[in-house]
Biotite code that builds the C-alpha atoms (Angstrom):
import biotite.structure as struc

atoms = struc.array([
    struc.Atom([12.522, 5.649, 17.094], chain_id="A", res_id=1, res_name="MET", atom_name="CA", element="C"),
    struc.Atom([14.276, 4.099, 14.592], chain_id="A", res_id=2, res_name="LEU", atom_name="CA", element="C"),
    struc.Atom([13.085, 0.728, 15.715], chain_id="A", res_id=3, res_name="LEU", atom_name="CA", element="C"),
    struc.Atom([9.755, 2.033, 15.089], chain_id="A", res_id=4, res_name="ILE", atom_name="CA", element="C"),
    struc.Atom([11.126, 3.203, 11.706], chain_id="A", res_id=5, res_name="GLU", atom_name="CA", element="C"),
    struc.Atom([11.246, 0.473, 10.537], chain_id="A", res_id=6, res_name="SER", atom_name="CA", element="C"),
    struc.Atom([8.577, -1.517, 11.707], chain_id="A", res_id=7, res_name="ALA", atom_name="CA", element="C"),
    struc.Atom([6.657, 0.842, 9.773], chain_id="A", res_id=8, res_name="PHE", atom_name="CA", element="C"),
    struc.Atom([8.794, 0.500, 6.438], chain_id="A", res_id=9, res_name="ILE", atom_name="CA", element="C"),
    struc.Atom([8.306, -3.632, 6.863], chain_id="A", res_id=10, res_name="LEU", atom_name="CA", element="C"),
    struc.Atom([4.761, -3.083, 7.040], chain_id="A", res_id=11, res_name="CYS", atom_name="CA", element="C"),
    struc.Atom([4.727, -0.941, 3.887], chain_id="A", res_id=12, res_name="MET", atom_name="CA", element="C"),
    struc.Atom([6.942, -3.363, 2.268], chain_id="A", res_id=13, res_name="ALA", atom_name="CA", element="C"),
    struc.Atom([4.758, -6.850, 3.696], chain_id="A", res_id=14, res_name="SER", atom_name="CA", element="C"),
    struc.Atom([1.666, -5.129, 2.436], chain_id="A", res_id=15, res_name="THR", atom_name="CA", element="C"),
    struc.Atom([3.052, -3.814, -1.352], chain_id="A", res_id=16, res_name="ALA", atom_name="CA", element="C"),
    struc.Atom([4.646, -7.715, -1.522], chain_id="A", res_id=17, res_name="TRP", atom_name="CA", element="C"),
    struc.Atom([1.394, -9.939, -0.568], chain_id="A", res_id=18, res_name="HIS", atom_name="CA", element="C"),
    struc.Atom([-1.418, -7.301, -2.380], chain_id="A", res_id=19, res_name="GLU", atom_name="CA", element="C"),
    struc.Atom([1.205, -6.258, -5.878], chain_id="A", res_id=20, res_name="ALA", atom_name="CA", element="C"),
    struc.Atom([4.734, -8.497, -6.466], chain_id="A", res_id=21, res_name="ARG", atom_name="CA", element="C"),
    struc.Atom([2.975, -9.771, -9.859], chain_id="A", res_id=22, res_name="SER", atom_name="CA", element="C"),
    struc.Atom([2.638, -5.997, -10.960], chain_id="A", res_id=23, res_name="GLU", atom_name="CA", element="C"),
    struc.Atom([6.634, -5.153, -10.188], chain_id="A", res_id=24, res_name="GLY", atom_name="CA", element="C"),
    struc.Atom([8.639, -2.537, -8.542], chain_id="A", res_id=25, res_name="ILE", atom_name="CA", element="C"),
    struc.Atom([6.005, 0.311, -9.961], chain_id="A", res_id=26, res_name="GLU", atom_name="CA", element="C"),
    struc.Atom([2.585, -1.417, -8.739], chain_id="A", res_id=27, res_name="GLY", atom_name="CA", element="C"),
    struc.Atom([4.369, -2.262, -5.572], chain_id="A", res_id=28, res_name="MET", atom_name="CA", element="C"),
    struc.Atom([5.486, 1.133, -4.972], chain_id="A", res_id=29, res_name="THR", atom_name="CA", element="C"),
    struc.Atom([2.266, 3.050, -5.666], chain_id="A", res_id=30, res_name="ALA", atom_name="CA", element="C"),
    struc.Atom([0.105, 0.094, -2.907], chain_id="A", res_id=31, res_name="VAL", atom_name="CA", element="C"),
    struc.Atom([3.271, 0.886, -0.448], chain_id="A", res_id=32, res_name="MET", atom_name="CA", element="C"),
    struc.Atom([2.025, 4.694, -1.068], chain_id="A", res_id=33, res_name="GLU", atom_name="CA", element="C"),
    struc.Atom([-1.494, 4.175, -0.409], chain_id="A", res_id=34, res_name="VAL", atom_name="CA", element="C"),
    struc.Atom([0.095, 2.637, 3.287], chain_id="A", res_id=35, res_name="VAL", atom_name="CA", element="C"),
    struc.Atom([1.594, 5.528, 3.799], chain_id="A", res_id=36, res_name="HIS", atom_name="CA", element="C"),
    struc.Atom([-1.170, 7.725, 2.612], chain_id="A", res_id=37, res_name="ASN", atom_name="CA", element="C"),
    struc.Atom([-3.310, 6.598, 4.894], chain_id="A", res_id=38, res_name="ARG", atom_name="CA", element="C"),
    struc.Atom([-1.336, 6.302, 7.697], chain_id="A", res_id=39, res_name="ALA", atom_name="CA", element="C"),
    struc.Atom([-1.007, 10.374, 7.019], chain_id="A", res_id=40, res_name="ILE", atom_name="CA", element="C"),
    struc.Atom([-4.430, 10.953, 6.654], chain_id="A", res_id=41, res_name="ALA", atom_name="CA", element="C"),
    struc.Atom([-5.439, 8.885, 9.633], chain_id="A", res_id=42, res_name="GLY", atom_name="CA", element="C"),
    struc.Atom([-7.523, 7.021, 7.806], chain_id="A", res_id=43, res_name="TYR", atom_name="CA", element="C"),
    struc.Atom([-9.891, 4.698, 9.254], chain_id="A", res_id=44, res_name="MET", atom_name="CA", element="C"),
    struc.Atom([-8.329, 6.025, 12.507], chain_id="A", res_id=45, res_name="GLY", atom_name="CA", element="C"),
    struc.Atom([-5.102, 5.288, 12.009], chain_id="A", res_id=46, res_name="ALA", atom_name="CA", element="C"),
    struc.Atom([-1.953, 5.938, 13.289], chain_id="A", res_id=47, res_name="THR", atom_name="CA", element="C"),
    struc.Atom([1.068, 4.621, 11.774], chain_id="A", res_id=48, res_name="ASN", atom_name="CA", element="C"),
    struc.Atom([1.595, 2.194, 8.144], chain_id="A", res_id=49, res_name="GLU", atom_name="CA", element="C"),
    struc.Atom([1.118, -1.063, 10.469], chain_id="A", res_id=50, res_name="CYS", atom_name="CA", element="C"),
    struc.Atom([-2.224, -0.150, 12.056], chain_id="A", res_id=51, res_name="ASP", atom_name="CA", element="C"),
    struc.Atom([-3.645, 0.708, 8.039], chain_id="A", res_id=52, res_name="VAL", atom_name="CA", element="C"),
    struc.Atom([-2.049, -1.931, 6.604], chain_id="A", res_id=53, res_name="ALA", atom_name="CA", element="C"),
    struc.Atom([-3.754, -4.871, 10.137], chain_id="A", res_id=54, res_name="LYS", atom_name="CA", element="C"),
    struc.Atom([-6.942, -2.800, 10.124], chain_id="A", res_id=55, res_name="ALA", atom_name="CA", element="C"),
    struc.Atom([-10.188, -5.064, 9.617], chain_id="A", res_id=56, res_name="PRO", atom_name="CA", element="C"),
    struc.Atom([-11.180, -6.287, 5.434], chain_id="A", res_id=57, res_name="LYS", atom_name="CA", element="C"),
    struc.Atom([-8.457, -3.726, 4.235], chain_id="A", res_id=58, res_name="GLN", atom_name="CA", element="C"),
    struc.Atom([-5.637, -5.367, 2.263], chain_id="A", res_id=59, res_name="PHE", atom_name="CA", element="C"),
    struc.Atom([-6.377, -9.042, 1.406], chain_id="A", res_id=60, res_name="SER", atom_name="CA", element="C"),
    struc.Atom([-1.981, -10.264, 2.299], chain_id="A", res_id=61, res_name="SER", atom_name="CA", element="C"),
    struc.Atom([-3.939, -9.321, 6.467], chain_id="A", res_id=62, res_name="PHE", atom_name="CA", element="C"),
    struc.Atom([-7.563, -10.364, 6.382], chain_id="A", res_id=63, res_name="ASN", atom_name="CA", element="C"),
    struc.Atom([-6.251, -14.296, 4.923], chain_id="A", res_id=64, res_name="SER", atom_name="CA", element="C"),
    struc.Atom([-3.714, -14.588, 7.758], chain_id="A", res_id=65, res_name="GLY", atom_name="CA", element="C"),
    struc.Atom([-0.280, -13.225, 7.062], chain_id="A", res_id=66, res_name="TYR", atom_name="CA", element="C"),
    struc.Atom([2.882, -15.263, 5.713], chain_id="A", res_id=67, res_name="SER", atom_name="CA", element="C"),
    struc.Atom([6.606, -13.857, 5.483], chain_id="A", res_id=68, res_name="GLU", atom_name="CA", element="C"),
    struc.Atom([7.253, -12.992, 2.134], chain_id="A", res_id=69, res_name="PRO", atom_name="CA", element="C"),
    struc.Atom([8.566, -15.656, -0.679], chain_id="A", res_id=70, res_name="VAL", atom_name="CA", element="C"),
    struc.Atom([11.177, -14.475, -2.808], chain_id="A", res_id=71, res_name="ASP", atom_name="CA", element="C"),
    struc.Atom([13.441, -12.338, -0.558], chain_id="A", res_id=72, res_name="LYS", atom_name="CA", element="C"),
    struc.Atom([15.504, -10.516, -3.496], chain_id="A", res_id=73, res_name="PRO", atom_name="CA", element="C"),
    struc.Atom([12.330, -8.307, -3.890], chain_id="A", res_id=74, res_name="ILE", atom_name="CA", element="C"),
    struc.Atom([11.164, -7.946, -0.803], chain_id="A", res_id=75, res_name="PHE", atom_name="CA", element="C"),
    struc.Atom([14.873, -6.305, -0.099], chain_id="A", res_id=76, res_name="LEU", atom_name="CA", element="C"),
    struc.Atom([14.575, -4.506, -2.758], chain_id="A", res_id=77, res_name="GLU", atom_name="CA", element="C"),
    struc.Atom([11.083, -2.967, -1.754], chain_id="A", res_id=78, res_name="LEU", atom_name="CA", element="C"),
    struc.Atom([12.737, -1.469, 1.839], chain_id="A", res_id=79, res_name="LEU", atom_name="CA", element="C"),
    struc.Atom([14.396, 1.069, 1.214], chain_id="A", res_id=80, res_name="PRO", atom_name="CA", element="C"),
    struc.Atom([11.664, 1.761, -1.395], chain_id="A", res_id=81, res_name="ILE", atom_name="CA", element="C"),
    struc.Atom([9.899, 2.044, 0.862], chain_id="A", res_id=82, res_name="ALA", atom_name="CA", element="C"),
    struc.Atom([11.625, 4.189, 4.175], chain_id="A", res_id=83, res_name="ARG", atom_name="CA", element="C"),
    struc.Atom([11.935, 6.705, 1.148], chain_id="A", res_id=84, res_name="LYS", atom_name="CA", element="C"),
    struc.Atom([8.713, 6.546, 0.484], chain_id="A", res_id=85, res_name="ILE", atom_name="CA", element="C"),
    struc.Atom([8.249, 7.137, 4.642], chain_id="A", res_id=86, res_name="TYR", atom_name="CA", element="C"),
    struc.Atom([10.805, 9.650, 4.220], chain_id="A", res_id=87, res_name="THR", atom_name="CA", element="C"),
    struc.Atom([8.795, 11.672, 1.500], chain_id="A", res_id=88, res_name="GLY", atom_name="CA", element="C"),
    struc.Atom([11.788, 11.803, -0.743], chain_id="A", res_id=89, res_name="LYS", atom_name="CA", element="C"),
    struc.Atom([9.177, 9.535, -3.101], chain_id="A", res_id=90, res_name="ILE", atom_name="CA", element="C"),
    struc.Atom([5.772, 10.565, -4.006], chain_id="A", res_id=91, res_name="ASN", atom_name="CA", element="C"),
    struc.Atom([4.551, 8.935, -6.892], chain_id="A", res_id=92, res_name="ASN", atom_name="CA", element="C"),
    struc.Atom([0.838, 9.179, -6.072], chain_id="A", res_id=93, res_name="LEU", atom_name="CA", element="C"),
    struc.Atom([-1.697, 12.414, -4.386], chain_id="A", res_id=94, res_name="PRO", atom_name="CA", element="C"),
    struc.Atom([-1.707, 12.376, -0.665], chain_id="A", res_id=95, res_name="ASN", atom_name="CA", element="C"),
    struc.Atom([-5.507, 11.565, -2.177], chain_id="A", res_id=96, res_name="ALA", atom_name="CA", element="C"),
    struc.Atom([-5.452, 8.051, -3.761], chain_id="A", res_id=97, res_name="VAL", atom_name="CA", element="C"),
    struc.Atom([-5.886, 5.648, -0.990], chain_id="A", res_id=98, res_name="MET", atom_name="CA", element="C"),
    struc.Atom([-8.093, 3.300, -2.579], chain_id="A", res_id=99, res_name="HIS", atom_name="CA", element="C"),
    struc.Atom([-7.664, 0.087, -4.966], chain_id="A", res_id=100, res_name="TYR", atom_name="CA", element="C"),
    struc.Atom([-8.238, -3.183, -6.260], chain_id="A", res_id=101, res_name="HIS", atom_name="CA", element="C"),
    struc.Atom([-7.418, -4.902, -9.251], chain_id="A", res_id=102, res_name="THR", atom_name="CA", element="C"),
    struc.Atom([-9.540, -5.521, -12.157], chain_id="A", res_id=103, res_name="THR", atom_name="CA", element="C"),
    struc.Atom([-11.270, -8.400, -11.202], chain_id="A", res_id=104, res_name="THR", atom_name="CA", element="C"),
    struc.Atom([-13.413, -6.733, -8.420], chain_id="A", res_id=105, res_name="SER", atom_name="CA", element="C"),
    struc.Atom([-15.578, -4.448, -8.499], chain_id="A", res_id=106, res_name="ALA", atom_name="CA", element="C"),
    struc.Atom([-16.031, -3.453, -4.570], chain_id="A", res_id=107, res_name="PRO", atom_name="CA", element="C"),
    struc.Atom([-19.066, -0.896, -4.090], chain_id="A", res_id=108, res_name="TYR", atom_name="CA", element="C"),
    struc.Atom([-16.958, 2.035, -3.283], chain_id="A", res_id=109, res_name="TRP", atom_name="CA", element="C"),
    struc.Atom([-14.986, 1.855, -6.607], chain_id="A", res_id=110, res_name="ARG", atom_name="CA", element="C"),
    struc.Atom([-16.479, 5.282, -8.611], chain_id="A", res_id=111, res_name="ASP", atom_name="CA", element="C"),
    struc.Atom([-14.591, 5.091, -12.680], chain_id="A", res_id=112, res_name="ILE", atom_name="CA", element="C"),
    struc.Atom([-15.116, 9.949, -11.953], chain_id="A", res_id=113, res_name="ASP", atom_name="CA", element="C"),
    struc.Atom([-11.995, 9.054, -9.410], chain_id="A", res_id=114, res_name="LYS", atom_name="CA", element="C"),
    struc.Atom([-9.819, 6.833, -11.034], chain_id="A", res_id=115, res_name="ILE", atom_name="CA", element="C"),
    struc.Atom([-6.151, 7.658, -11.277], chain_id="A", res_id=116, res_name="TYR", atom_name="CA", element="C"),
    struc.Atom([-3.770, 5.477, -12.231], chain_id="A", res_id=117, res_name="LYS", atom_name="CA", element="C"),
    struc.Atom([-3.873, 1.756, -13.361], chain_id="A", res_id=118, res_name="THR", atom_name="CA", element="C"),
    struc.Atom([-0.804, 0.336, -13.240], chain_id="A", res_id=119, res_name="ILE", atom_name="CA", element="C"),
    struc.Atom([-1.368, -3.770, -14.498], chain_id="A", res_id=120, res_name="GLY", atom_name="CA", element="C"),
    struc.Atom([-4.521, -5.766, -13.131], chain_id="A", res_id=121, res_name="SER", atom_name="CA", element="C"),
    struc.Atom([-4.896, -2.636, -9.998], chain_id="A", res_id=122, res_name="HIS", atom_name="CA", element="C"),
    struc.Atom([-6.801, 0.324, -9.955], chain_id="A", res_id=123, res_name="ILE", atom_name="CA", element="C"),
    struc.Atom([-5.889, 3.639, -8.692], chain_id="A", res_id=124, res_name="PHE", atom_name="CA", element="C"),
    struc.Atom([-8.169, 6.494, -6.826], chain_id="A", res_id=125, res_name="TYR", atom_name="CA", element="C"),
    struc.Atom([-7.858, 9.446, -5.759], chain_id="A", res_id=126, res_name="ALA", atom_name="CA", element="C"),
    struc.Atom([-10.397, 10.967, -3.237], chain_id="A", res_id=127, res_name="GLY", atom_name="CA", element="C"),
    struc.Atom([-13.186, 7.484, -2.358], chain_id="A", res_id=128, res_name="ILE", atom_name="CA", element="C"),
    struc.Atom([-14.325, 8.561, 0.713], chain_id="A", res_id=129, res_name="LYS", atom_name="CA", element="C"),
])
């Protein structure tokens, strides 16, 4: 089971590093929480964090072809945070926060009434269906 859990943790950390490394630990933690929230909700049929991260057209880091994180020290700093999210020891965002985008994009699903929080250039939403 530990090996499987480790894969889920790596998927969360890799997604966060690729999606929000410019937002620091707070932004990357929020992205990992979104990935985890989607996994526990079964969003789009996902059964785990890797399903979420690799779902088509969900995370730009996997849409354009995955690459290994370049800044290893920051990536390694994410792993214990991802484990805490996975085990429920970090839960800064409500479970309903399952969407975000950058301030430079305008996805069709955005709803100003459902903005939960902005971290740097990422806007997080709660209750988007």
